N, C-alpha and C positions, 0 to 999 in steps of 0.2 A: 697354449696360445701360440699362434703362428706369427712369429716376429716379422716375417716378410709381408704380411698383409697390412701392416702399419707402415705404409710406404715412407712417409717423412722420417719417422723415428728410425726405420731400418737404414735409410740412406745416411742419416747422421752417424749411426754405428759404423757403417762402411767408411765414411769419410774420416772418422776418428781412427779407424784401423789403418787406413792408407797413410795418415799423417804419422802414426806410430812408426811406420816403415821409414819415413823421413827422419824421425828422431834417431832411430837405430843407425841409419846411414850417416847422420851427422856425427854420431859418436864412434863411427867406424866399427860398429858392433856386427861384424860379419857372421859370427855364430848366431846372434839373435835373428838376423835377416834369414840366414839359411834354415833356421828352425821353422820359419813361416813360409818356406818356399816349396816349389815342386821341381821335379826333374833335376837337371844339372845344378840349379841354384841351391839345392839342398846341401851342397858342398861349400863350406865357408871359403875355401880357396878360390872357387869359381866366382863367388860373390865379390871377393877382393879383386880378382882379375877384371871384372866388369867395372868396379868402382875406381880402380887406380887412375884411369885417364881423367876422371873428374878431379881427383886430388892433385894430379899433375898441373891442372889449370887453376884450381881454386883452393884457398886455405880454409874455407868454412862453408857450411850450409846454413842458410837463414832459417830460423825456426820460430820467429816472433809472430805476432798477430797477423801481419800482412801475409806471411808465408802460409798461414792456416786458412786464408781466404778461399771461399768456394770457387773463385775464378781460376785457381790453380789445380782444380780437381774435376775429373770427368767420370761419369758412370754411364755405361751403355748396356742395355738389355739385349743380349745376343739371342736368347731363346728363353724357354720357360725353365731352364736348368741352371743357367749361369749368367752372371753379370761380368762385364769387363770393367776394370777401374784403372785410372791413370792419375797419378799425383805428380805434378811438376816439382822438380827440385829447384828451389829459389837460390840462386848463387849471388854472391856479393856484388858482381858486376851488372846484374840485371839481365843477363842473357837468357836465363831460364830455359835452356835448351835440353836439359836432362830430365828424364822421366823415370819413375818407378811404376811398374804395371803389375796387375794381378787379376785374379778371378775370384768371384764369390760363388760358392756352391750353395744354391738355394735350398736343395733338399737337406743337406747337412746343416744349414743354418736353421731351418725349421725344427730339425731334430734337437739341435743344441740350444735353441732359444737365444742365439746371438749370431752375428755375422761370422761365417766361417770363410776366411780369406786365405789365399795362397799367392805368394809373390811369384811372378813369372818372368820378369825382365827388369833390368836396370840399363839405361843407355841414353845416348844423346840422339837428337833428331838426325 
């Protein structure tokens, strides 16, 4: 079965995967984030370097029901091979300027039967 053909269910899978990145970020699990990344971000030290400015400004990441809201998540179909995803990091001051971004490989997702996502960036606007 092609999981990508069930658009709504596939998008829920992607949204859950993006929020998993938020949970890893909230726990400062840089190894976990690096394991789900591509390029330079596959190095936990690089992930930590990108995350440090956030932690300099804030003491926590909100992960409650509001932080899971679809209003903090965006998915864009770039072509027939990948989607780009962006999950806003909800901070305690409500600035919400930080993002975690990634890509979804559609061919690998079809093969695996689940959303195959890779982290590509962590940063502020």
